[in-house]
DSSP file (Angstrom, degrees, kcal/mol; ACC not computed):
  #  RESIDUE AA STRUCTURE BP1 BP2  ACC     N-H-->O    O-->H-N    N-H-->O    O-->H-N    TCO  KAPPA ALPHA  PHI   PSI    X-CA   Y-CA   Z-CA
    1    1 A M              0   0    0      0, 0.0    31,-0.1     0, 0.0     2,-0.0   0.000 360.0 360.0 360.0 129.3  129.8   94.7  105.9
    2    2 A S     >  -     0   0    0      1,-0.1     4,-2.4     4,-0.0     5,-0.2  -0.262 360.0-107.2 -76.1 168.2  128.8   98.2  104.6
    3    3 A A  H  > S+     0   0    0      2,-0.2     4,-2.4     1,-0.2     5,-0.2   0.880 121.5  52.6 -63.1 -38.2  125.4   99.6  105.0
    4    4 A V  H  > S+     0   0    0      2,-0.2     4,-2.4     1,-0.2    -1,-0.2   0.933 110.7  46.5 -63.4 -46.3  124.8   99.1  101.2
    5    5 A E  H  > S+     0   0    0      1,-0.2     4,-2.5     2,-0.2    -2,-0.2   0.885 111.6  52.2 -63.3 -38.5  125.8   95.4  101.4
    6    6 A A  H  X S+     0   0    0     -4,-2.4     4,-2.7     2,-0.2    -2,-0.2   0.914 109.8  48.5 -64.6 -42.5  123.6   95.0  104.5
    7    7 A R  H  X S+     0   0    0     -4,-2.4     4,-2.7     2,-0.2    -2,-0.2   0.930 112.2  48.7 -62.6 -45.0  120.6   96.4  102.7
    8    8 A D  H  X S+     0   0    0     -4,-2.4     4,-2.3     2,-0.2    -2,-0.2   0.911 113.4  47.0 -61.5 -42.6  121.2   94.2   99.6
    9    9 A A  H  X S+     0   0    0     -4,-2.5     4,-2.2     2,-0.2    -2,-0.2   0.911 112.1  49.9 -65.6 -42.5  121.5   91.1  101.9
   10   10 A A  H  X S+     0   0    0     -4,-2.7     4,-2.8     1,-0.2     5,-0.2   0.905 110.3  51.0 -62.9 -40.9  118.4   92.1  103.8
   11   11 A L  H  X S+     0   0    0     -4,-2.7     4,-2.9     2,-0.2     5,-0.2   0.928 109.2  50.4 -61.6 -45.3  116.5   92.5  100.5
   12   12 A A  H  X S+     0   0    0     -4,-2.3     4,-2.2     1,-0.2    -1,-0.2   0.904 113.5  45.5 -59.8 -41.7  117.6   89.1   99.3
   13   13 A I  H  X S+     0   0    0     -4,-2.2     4,-2.6     2,-0.2    -2,-0.2   0.926 114.3  47.1 -68.9 -44.9  116.5   87.5  102.5
   14   14 A L  H  X S+     0   0    0     -4,-2.8     4,-2.4     2,-0.2    -2,-0.2   0.908 113.0  49.7 -63.2 -41.9  113.2   89.3  102.6
   15   15 A Y  H  X S+     0   0    0     -4,-2.9     4,-2.3    -5,-0.2     5,-0.2   0.929 113.1  46.1 -62.6 -46.7  112.5   88.5   98.9
   16   16 A T  H  X S+     0   0    0     -4,-2.2     4,-2.5    -5,-0.2     5,-0.2   0.916 113.5  48.7 -63.2 -44.3  113.3   84.8   99.4
   17   17 A A  H  X>S+     0   0    0     -4,-2.6     4,-1.5     1,-0.2     5,-1.4   0.885 110.6  52.1 -63.4 -38.2  111.2   84.6  102.6
   18   18 A D  H  <5S+     0   0    0     -4,-2.4    -2,-0.2    -5,-0.2    -1,-0.2   0.923 113.2  43.0 -64.8 -44.8  108.3   86.3  100.8
   19   19 A L  H  <5S+     0   0    0     -4,-2.3    -2,-0.2     1,-0.2    -1,-0.2   0.883 122.7  37.7 -69.3 -38.7  108.3   83.9   97.9
   20   20 A R  H  <5S-     0   0    0     -4,-2.5    -1,-0.2    -5,-0.2    -2,-0.2   0.588 100.5-133.4 -88.2 -11.0  108.8   80.8  100.0
   21   21 A E  T  <5 +     0   0    0     -4,-1.5     2,-0.3    -5,-0.2    -3,-0.2   0.934  62.9 127.0  54.2  49.9  106.5   82.1  102.8
   22   22 A T      < -     0   0    0     -5,-1.4    -1,-0.2    -6,-0.1    -2,-0.1  -0.807  68.4-111.0-128.0 168.8  109.1   81.1  105.4
   23   23 A A        +     0   0    0     -2,-0.3     3,-0.4     1,-0.1    -5,-0.0  -0.911  32.8 179.4-102.3 109.2  110.9   82.7  108.3
   24   24 A P    >   +     0   0    0      0, 0.0     3,-2.0     0, 0.0     4,-0.2   0.489  48.8 103.4 -89.6  -3.5  114.6   83.0  107.3
   25   25 A T  G >   +     0   0    0      1,-0.3     3,-1.1     2,-0.2    13,-0.1   0.661  65.9  71.9 -65.2 -17.3  116.1   84.6  110.3
   26   26 A D  G 3  S+     0   0    0     -3,-0.4    -1,-0.3     1,-0.2    -3,-0.0   0.796  99.9  48.2 -64.8 -26.3  117.7   81.5  111.7
   27   27 A D  G <  S+     0   0    0     -3,-2.0     2,-0.5     2,-0.0    -1,-0.2   0.404  84.9 108.8 -94.5   2.0  120.3   81.5  108.9
   28   28 A I    <   +     0   0    0     -3,-1.1    -3,-0.0    -4,-0.2     0, 0.0  -0.695  36.6 172.5 -88.1 124.2  121.2   85.2  109.3
   29   29 A E        +     0   0    0     -2,-0.5     2,-0.3     5,-0.0    -1,-0.2   0.836  51.2  81.8 -98.4 -39.1  124.7   85.8  110.7
   30   30 A R     >  -     0   0    0      1,-0.1     4,-2.8     2,-0.0     5,-0.2  -0.524  69.7-141.5 -78.7 132.8  125.4   89.5  110.4
   31   31 A A  H  > S+     0   0    0     -2,-0.3     4,-2.6     1,-0.2     5,-0.2   0.885  99.2  49.5 -60.9 -43.6  123.9   91.6  113.2
   32   32 A R  H  > S+     0   0    0      2,-0.2     4,-2.1     1,-0.2    -1,-0.2   0.925 114.5  44.7 -64.5 -44.1  122.9   94.5  111.0
   33   33 A V  H  > S+     0   0    0      2,-0.2     4,-2.8     1,-0.2     5,-0.3   0.928 113.0  51.2 -65.3 -44.6  121.2   92.3  108.4
   34   34 A R  H  X S+     0   0    0     -4,-2.8     4,-2.9     1,-0.2     5,-0.3   0.920 109.3  51.3 -58.1 -44.5  119.5   90.3  111.2
   35   35 A S  H  X S+     0   0    0     -4,-2.6     4,-2.1    -5,-0.2    -1,-0.2   0.915 112.4  46.1 -60.0 -44.5  118.2   93.6  112.7
   36   36 A M  H  X S+     0   0    0     -4,-2.1     4,-2.5     2,-0.2     5,-0.2   0.952 116.1  43.8 -63.3 -50.7  116.8   94.8  109.4
   37   37 A V  H  X S+     0   0    0     -4,-2.8     4,-2.8     1,-0.2     5,-0.3   0.938 117.0  44.9 -64.0 -48.2  115.1   91.5  108.5
   38   38 A E  H  X S+     0   0    0     -4,-2.9     4,-2.2    -5,-0.3    -1,-0.2   0.876 112.4  53.6 -64.6 -36.0  113.7   90.8  112.0
   39   39 A G  H  X S+     0   0    0     -4,-2.1     4,-0.7    -5,-0.3    -2,-0.2   0.932 113.1  41.9 -63.3 -45.9  112.5   94.5  112.2
   40   40 A V  H >< S+     0   0    0     -4,-2.5     3,-1.0     1,-0.2     7,-0.2   0.957 117.9  45.4 -65.4 -50.5  110.6   94.2  108.9
   41   41 A L  H >< S+     0   0    0     -4,-2.8     3,-0.7     1,-0.3     4,-0.2   0.826 109.5  56.5 -65.3 -30.9  109.2   90.8  109.6
   42   42 A G  H 3< S+     0   0    0     -4,-2.2    -1,-0.3    -5,-0.3    -2,-0.2   0.684 122.3  25.3 -73.4 -17.7  108.2   91.8  113.1
   43   43 A D  T <X S+     0   0    0     -3,-1.0     4,-2.5    -4,-0.7     3,-0.3   0.037  81.2 128.0-132.4  25.6  106.1   94.7  112.0
   44   44 A V  H <> S+     0   0    0     -3,-0.7     4,-2.9     1,-0.2     5,-0.2   0.831  70.8  54.1 -61.0 -37.3  105.2   93.7  108.4
   45   45 A A  H  > S+     0   0    0     -4,-0.2     4,-1.9     2,-0.2    -1,-0.2   0.934 113.2  42.2 -64.4 -44.9  101.4   94.2  108.8
   46   46 A A  H  > S+     0   0    0     -3,-0.3     4,-2.1     2,-0.2    -2,-0.2   0.894 115.1  50.8 -68.0 -39.9  101.8   97.8  110.0
   47   47 A I  H  X S+     0   0    0     -4,-2.5     4,-2.5     2,-0.2    -2,-0.2   0.933 110.1  49.8 -62.6 -45.9  104.5   98.5  107.4
   48   48 A D  H  X S+     0   0    0     -4,-2.9     4,-2.7     1,-0.2    -1,-0.2   0.888 109.3  52.0 -60.8 -39.5  102.3   97.1  104.6
   49   49 A S  H  X S+     0   0    0     -4,-1.9     4,-1.5    -5,-0.2    -1,-0.2   0.903 109.6  49.5 -62.9 -41.6   99.4   99.3  105.8
   50   50 A T  H  X S+     0   0    0     -4,-2.1     4,-0.5     2,-0.2    -2,-0.2   0.922 112.0  48.4 -62.6 -44.8  101.7  102.4  105.7
   51   51 A I  H >X S+     0   0    0     -4,-2.5     3,-1.6     1,-0.2     4,-0.8   0.930 109.6  52.0 -61.6 -46.9  102.8  101.4  102.1
   52   52 A E  H 3< S+     0   0    0     -4,-2.7     3,-0.4     1,-0.3     5,-0.4   0.811  99.5  64.4 -62.2 -29.5   99.3  100.9  100.9
   53   53 A S  H 3< S+     0   0    0     -4,-1.5    -1,-0.3     1,-0.2    -2,-0.2   0.730 115.4  30.2 -65.9 -19.6   98.3  104.3  102.3
   54   54 A A  H << S+     0   0    0     -3,-1.6    -1,-0.2    -4,-0.5    -2,-0.2   0.417  97.2  85.6-116.9  -1.1  100.7  105.9   99.7
   55   55 A S  S >< S-     0   0    0     -4,-0.8     3,-0.7    -3,-0.4    -2,-0.1   0.360  85.8-131.6 -92.4   8.2  100.6  103.5   96.8
   56   56 A R  T 3  S-     0   0    0      1,-0.3     3,-0.1    -4,-0.2    -3,-0.1   0.913  79.5 -20.5  46.7  69.3   97.5  104.9   95.1
   57   57 A G  T 3  S+     0   0    0     -5,-0.4     2,-0.7     1,-0.2    -1,-0.3   0.395 105.6 118.9  89.4  -4.0   95.4  101.8   94.4
   58   58 A W    <   -     0   0    0     -3,-0.7    -1,-0.2    -6,-0.2     2,-0.2  -0.861  52.9-149.2 -99.1 113.2   98.2   99.2   94.6
   59   59 A R    >>  -     0   0    0     -2,-0.7     3,-1.7     1,-0.1     4,-0.6  -0.557  23.2-121.3 -72.7 145.9   97.7   96.7   97.3
   60   60 A V  G >4 S+     0   0    0      1,-0.3     3,-1.3    -2,-0.2    -1,-0.1   0.878 111.9  57.6 -57.4 -40.2  100.9   95.4   98.7
   61   61 A D  G 34 S+     0   0    0      1,-0.3    -1,-0.3     7,-0.0     4,-0.1   0.627 104.6  53.1 -70.1 -10.6  100.1   91.8   97.8
   62   62 A R  G <4 S+     0   0    0     -3,-1.7    -1,-0.3     2,-0.1    -2,-0.2   0.507  90.1  96.4 -97.6  -8.2   99.7   92.9   94.1
   63   63 A M  S << S-     0   0    0     -3,-1.3     2,-0.0    -4,-0.6    -3,-0.0  -0.457  93.1 -89.1 -77.3 152.7  103.1   94.6   93.9
   64   64 A P     >  -     0   0    0      0, 0.0     4,-2.7     0, 0.0     5,-0.2  -0.383  41.4-118.0 -56.5 142.1  106.1   92.7   92.4
   65   65 A A  H  > S+     0   0    0      1,-0.2     4,-2.1     2,-0.2     5,-0.2   0.854 112.6  51.0 -56.5 -39.5  107.8   90.9   95.3
   66   66 A L  H  > S+     0   0    0      2,-0.2     4,-2.4     1,-0.2    -1,-0.2   0.946 111.9  46.3 -64.9 -46.3  111.0   92.8   95.0
   67   67 A D  H  > S+     0   0    0      1,-0.2     4,-2.6     2,-0.2     5,-0.2   0.928 111.4  53.0 -60.2 -44.7  109.3   96.2   95.0
   68   68 A R  H  X S+     0   0    0     -4,-2.7     4,-2.2     1,-0.2    -1,-0.2   0.907 113.3  42.6 -56.8 -44.8  107.2   95.2   98.0
   69   69 A N  H  X S+     0   0    0     -4,-2.1     4,-2.3     2,-0.2    -1,-0.2   0.811 110.8  54.4 -78.5 -29.6  110.3   94.2  100.0
   70   70 A I  H  X S+     0   0    0     -4,-2.4     4,-2.4     2,-0.2    -2,-0.2   0.932 112.4  45.5 -63.2 -45.5  112.3   97.2   98.9
   71   71 A L  H  X S+     0   0    0     -4,-2.6     4,-2.8    -5,-0.2     5,-0.3   0.905 111.3  52.3 -64.6 -41.9  109.5   99.4  100.2
   72   72 A R  H  X S+     0   0    0     -4,-2.2     4,-2.4    -5,-0.2    -1,-0.2   0.939 111.6  46.2 -59.0 -47.3  109.1   97.4  103.4
   73   73 A L  H  X S+     0   0    0     -4,-2.3     4,-2.3     1,-0.2    -1,-0.2   0.915 113.8  48.5 -62.9 -43.6  112.8   97.7  104.1
   74   74 A A  H  X S+     0   0    0     -4,-2.4     4,-2.7     2,-0.2    -2,-0.2   0.911 111.5  48.8 -65.2 -42.7  112.8  101.5  103.4
   75   75 A V  H  X S+     0   0    0     -4,-2.8     4,-2.4     2,-0.2    -1,-0.2   0.918 110.6  51.4 -64.0 -41.7  109.7  102.1  105.5
   76   76 A W  H  X S+     0   0    0     -4,-2.4     4,-1.2    -5,-0.3    -2,-0.2   0.930 111.2  47.9 -59.6 -44.2  111.3  100.2  108.4
   77   77 A E  H  X S+     0   0    0     -4,-2.3     4,-0.7     1,-0.2     6,-0.4   0.908 109.9  52.4 -64.2 -40.9  114.4  102.3  108.1
   78   78 A L  H >< S+     0   0    0     -4,-2.7     3,-0.7     1,-0.2    -1,-0.2   0.903 110.3  48.8 -59.7 -40.4  112.4  105.5  108.0
   79   79 A E  H 3< S+     0   0    0     -4,-2.4    -1,-0.2     1,-0.2    -2,-0.2   0.746 108.7  54.0 -70.8 -23.1  110.6  104.5  111.1
   80   80 A N  H 3< S-     0   0    0     -4,-1.2    -1,-0.2    -3,-0.4    -2,-0.2   0.432  88.4-149.8-100.2   1.2  113.9  103.7  112.9
   81   81 A K    <<  +     0   0    0     -3,-0.7    -3,-0.1    -4,-0.7    -4,-0.1   0.359  62.1 113.8  60.4  -0.5  115.6  107.0  112.4
   82   82 A A  S    S+     0   0    0     -5,-0.3    -1,-0.2    -2,-0.1    -4,-0.1   0.759  72.8  51.6 -76.1 -22.0  119.2  105.7  112.3
   83   83 A T  S    S-     0   0    0     -6,-0.4    -2,-0.1     1,-0.0     5,-0.0  -0.918  94.4-104.6-118.3 138.6  119.8  106.6  108.6
   84   84 A P     >  -     0   0    0      0, 0.0     4,-2.0     0, 0.0     3,-0.4  -0.272  29.7-120.1 -59.8 146.5  119.1  110.0  106.9
   85   85 A T  H  > S+     0   0    0      1,-0.2     4,-2.6     2,-0.2     5,-0.3   0.893 111.4  55.1 -54.5 -46.1  116.0  110.2  104.8
   86   86 A A  H  > S+     0   0    0      1,-0.2     4,-2.3     2,-0.2    -1,-0.2   0.873 108.2  49.1 -59.6 -38.1  117.9  111.0  101.6
   87   87 A V  H  > S+     0   0    0     -3,-0.4     4,-2.8     2,-0.2     5,-0.2   0.918 110.3  50.6 -67.4 -43.5  120.1  107.9  102.0
   88   88 A I  H  X S+     0   0    0     -4,-2.0     4,-2.3     2,-0.2    -2,-0.2   0.939 113.7  44.2 -60.9 -48.2  117.1  105.7  102.5
   89   89 A L  H  X S+     0   0    0     -4,-2.6     4,-2.3     2,-0.2     5,-0.2   0.925 114.7  49.1 -63.2 -44.9  115.3  107.0   99.4
   90   90 A S  H  X S+     0   0    0     -4,-2.3     4,-2.3    -5,-0.3    -2,-0.2   0.917 113.0  46.7 -61.3 -44.6  118.4  106.9   97.3
   91   91 A E  H  X S+     0   0    0     -4,-2.8     4,-2.6     2,-0.2    -1,-0.2   0.889 111.1  51.5 -66.7 -39.8  119.2  103.3   98.4
   92   92 A A  H  X S+     0   0    0     -4,-2.3     4,-2.3    -5,-0.2    -2,-0.2   0.925 112.3  45.9 -63.6 -43.9  115.7  102.1   97.8
   93   93 A V  H  X S+     0   0    0     -4,-2.3     4,-2.6     2,-0.2     5,-0.2   0.902 111.5  52.9 -65.6 -40.5  115.6  103.6   94.3
   94   94 A R  H  X S+     0   0    0     -4,-2.3     4,-2.4    -5,-0.2    -2,-0.2   0.938 110.9  46.4 -59.1 -47.2  119.1  102.1   93.6
   95   95 A M  H  X S+     0   0    0     -4,-2.6     4,-3.0     1,-0.2     5,-0.5   0.904 112.2  50.7 -63.7 -40.7  117.9   98.6   94.6
   96   96 A A  H  X S+     0   0    0     -4,-2.3     4,-1.8     1,-0.2     9,-0.2   0.924 113.7  44.3 -63.0 -44.1  114.7   98.9   92.6
   97   97 A K  H  < S+     0   0    0     -4,-2.6    -1,-0.2     7,-0.2    -2,-0.2   0.862 119.9  42.5 -67.8 -35.3  116.6  100.0   89.5
   98   98 A T  H  < S+     0   0    0     -4,-2.4    -2,-0.2    -5,-0.2    -1,-0.2   0.901 129.2  20.5 -77.7 -43.0  119.3   97.3   90.0
   99   99 A Y  H  < S+     0   0    0     -4,-3.0    -3,-0.2    -5,-0.2    -2,-0.2   0.625 117.0  46.6-108.8 -16.2  117.1   94.3   91.0
  100  100 A S  S  < S-     0   0    0     -4,-1.8    -4,-0.0    -5,-0.5     5,-0.0  -0.117  92.9 -45.3-114.8-151.7  113.6   94.9   89.8
  101  101 A T    >>  -     0   0    0      1,-0.1     3,-1.0    -2,-0.1     4,-0.5  -0.162  54.9-100.6 -80.3 171.6  111.7   96.0   86.7
  102  102 A E  T 34 S+     0   0    0      1,-0.3     3,-0.3     2,-0.1     4,-0.2   0.828 123.1  40.2 -59.0 -35.1  112.4   99.0   84.4
  103  103 A R  T 3> S+     0   0    0      1,-0.2     4,-2.0     2,-0.1    -1,-0.3   0.443  89.6  92.7 -95.4  -0.9  109.7  101.1   86.0
  104  104 A S  H <> S+     0   0    0     -3,-1.0     4,-3.1    -8,-0.2     5,-0.3   0.854  77.9  59.2 -66.1 -35.8  110.3  100.0   89.6
  105  105 A G  H  X S+     0   0    0     -4,-0.5     4,-2.3    -3,-0.3    -1,-0.2   0.931 109.8  43.1 -58.3 -46.3  112.7  102.9   90.4
  106  106 A A  H  > S+     0   0    0     -4,-0.2     4,-2.5     2,-0.2    -1,-0.2   0.895 115.1  50.0 -66.9 -40.3  110.1  105.5   89.6
  107  107 A F  H  X S+     0   0    0     -4,-2.0     4,-2.4     2,-0.2     5,-0.2   0.950 113.2  44.9 -63.2 -49.8  107.4  103.5   91.5
  108  108 A V  H  X S+     0   0    0     -4,-3.1     4,-2.6     1,-0.2     5,-0.3   0.911 113.8  50.7 -61.5 -43.5  109.4  103.1   94.6
  109  109 A N  H  X S+     0   0    0     -4,-2.3     4,-2.7    -5,-0.3    -1,-0.2   0.917 110.3  49.9 -60.9 -43.5  110.5  106.7   94.5
  110  110 A G  H  X S+     0   0    0     -4,-2.5     4,-1.6     2,-0.2    -2,-0.2   0.924 113.0  44.8 -62.5 -45.8  106.9  107.9   94.2
  111  111 A V  H  X S+     0   0    0     -4,-2.4     4,-1.9     1,-0.2    -2,-0.2   0.941 117.3  44.5 -64.2 -47.0  105.6  105.8   97.1
  112  112 A L  H  X S+     0   0    0     -4,-2.6     4,-3.3     1,-0.2    -2,-0.2   0.852 108.3  57.1 -69.5 -33.5  108.5  106.7   99.4
  113  113 A A  H  X S+     0   0    0     -4,-2.7     4,-0.6    -5,-0.3    -1,-0.2   0.890 110.2  46.2 -62.2 -37.3  108.4  110.4   98.4
  114  114 A T  H  X S+     0   0    0     -4,-1.6     4,-0.5    -5,-0.2    -2,-0.2   0.883 121.6  36.8 -68.8 -38.9  104.7  110.4   99.6
  115  115 A L  H  X S+     0   0    0     -4,-1.9     4,-3.2    -5,-0.1     5,-0.4   0.791  97.0  78.1 -86.0 -30.1  105.6  108.5  102.8
  116  116 A A  H  X S+     0   0    0     -4,-3.3     4,-2.7     1,-0.2     5,-0.3   0.892  98.3  41.1 -55.2 -51.3  108.9  109.9  103.8
  117  117 A D  H  X S+     0   0    0     -4,-0.6     4,-2.4     1,-0.2    -1,-0.2   0.913 117.8  48.9 -64.2 -41.2  107.8  113.2  105.3
  118  118 A Q  H  X S+     0   0    0     -4,-0.5     4,-1.4     2,-0.2    -2,-0.2   0.952 116.2  40.8 -62.9 -50.7  104.8  111.6  107.0
  119  119 A V  H  X S+     0   0    0     -4,-3.2     4,-1.4     1,-0.2    -2,-0.2   0.928 119.7  44.3 -66.7 -45.5  106.8  108.7  108.6
  120  120 A R  H  X S+     0   0    0     -4,-2.7     4,-4.9    -5,-0.4     7,-0.2   0.854 108.2  56.9 -70.4 -34.3  109.7  110.9  109.6
  121  121 A S  H  < S+     0   0    0     -4,-2.4    -1,-0.2    -5,-0.3    -2,-0.2   0.851 108.4  48.8 -66.8 -30.6  107.6  113.7  110.9
  122  122 A E  H  < S+     0   0    0     -4,-1.4    -1,-0.2    -5,-0.2    -2,-0.2   0.848 125.8  28.5 -70.9 -34.0  105.9  111.2  113.3
  123  123 A A  H  < S+     0   0    0     -4,-1.4    -2,-0.2     1,-0.2    -3,-0.2   0.799 138.7   9.9 -96.7 -33.3  109.3  109.9  114.3
  124  124 A E    ><  -     0   0    0     -4,-4.9     3,-1.9    -5,-0.2     4,-0.3  -0.652  56.9-171.5-154.9  84.6  111.7  112.8  113.9
  125  125 A P  G >  S+     0   0    0      0, 0.0     3,-1.2     0, 0.0     4,-0.2   0.779  84.2  62.5 -55.0 -32.4  110.3  116.3  113.2
  126  126 A S  G 3  S+     0   0    0      1,-0.2     3,-0.2     2,-0.1    -5,-0.1   0.673 102.2  51.3 -70.8 -15.4  113.6  117.9  112.5
  127  127 A D  G X> S+     0   0    0     -3,-1.9     3,-1.4    -7,-0.2     4,-0.6   0.424  77.3 103.5 -98.5  -0.2  114.3  115.6  109.5
  128  128 A A  T <4 S+     0   0    0     -3,-1.2     4,-0.4    -4,-0.3     3,-0.4   0.820  80.4  47.8 -58.0 -37.5  111.0  116.3  107.7
  129  129 A G  T 3> S+     0   0    0     -4,-0.2     4,-1.4    -3,-0.2    -1,-0.3   0.636  91.7  81.0 -79.6 -13.2  112.4  118.6  105.0
  130  130 A A  H <> S+     0   0    0     -3,-1.4     4,-1.6     1,-0.2    -1,-0.2   0.881  90.3  49.6 -62.9 -40.1  115.4  116.4  104.1
  131  131 A S  H  X S+     0   0    0     -4,-0.6     4,-1.6    -3,-0.4    -1,-0.2   0.829 104.0  59.5 -71.9 -30.1  113.5  114.1  101.8
  132  132 A V  H  4 S+     0   0    0     -4,-0.4     4,-0.5    -3,-0.2     3,-0.2   0.933 109.2  43.3 -62.9 -45.6  111.9  116.9   99.9
  133  133 A A  H >< S+     0   0    0     -4,-1.4     3,-0.7     1,-0.2     4,-0.3   0.867 113.3  52.2 -67.5 -36.1  115.2  118.3   98.8
  134  134 A S  H >X S+     0   0    0     -4,-1.6     3,-1.7     1,-0.2     4,-0.5   0.754  90.8  75.4 -75.4 -23.6  116.6  114.9   98.0
  135  135 A R  G >< S+     0   0    0     -4,-1.6     3,-0.9     1,-0.3    -1,-0.2   0.793  86.5  62.1 -62.4 -28.1  113.8  113.8   95.7
  136  136 A T  G <4 S+     0   0    0     -3,-0.7    -1,-0.3    -4,-0.5    -2,-0.2   0.736 100.9  54.9 -69.6 -20.0  115.0  116.0   92.9
  137  137 A D  G <4        0   0    0     -3,-1.7    -1,-0.2    -4,-0.3    -2,-0.2   0.631 360.0 360.0 -84.9 -14.2  118.3  114.0   92.8
  138  138 A L    <<        0   0    0     -3,-0.9    -1,-0.2    -4,-0.5    -2,-0.1   0.465 360.0 360.0 -87.4 360.0  116.6  110.6   92.4
């Protein structure tokens, strides 16, 4: 399973769990997807707080469920340093444009552009400038 497929699968699971208010991890077979889903669900309160700090008046619970979970997954990836910032932002915007509303790509990009440097500078100072350069491509 590629990283793109894993992200899409993790988003589908997070979205379903969010709507059903259930814990889906028992049915997850792939290790990468399981890691993503469990990572987000295990730290969802802190991730949501981080998202709200950059969403300019939008509480996480008022966001469309797909946007909320795309942002959760992206913030978790930013905090875990395994994937370059530019890839995380690009993939989050791709998922928002593909699966959510017409304006979701811009919304997700705006929130993550605000958060990327902050989250990555706390976790990985040498990567802080990467997201600034990549935002012009999104």
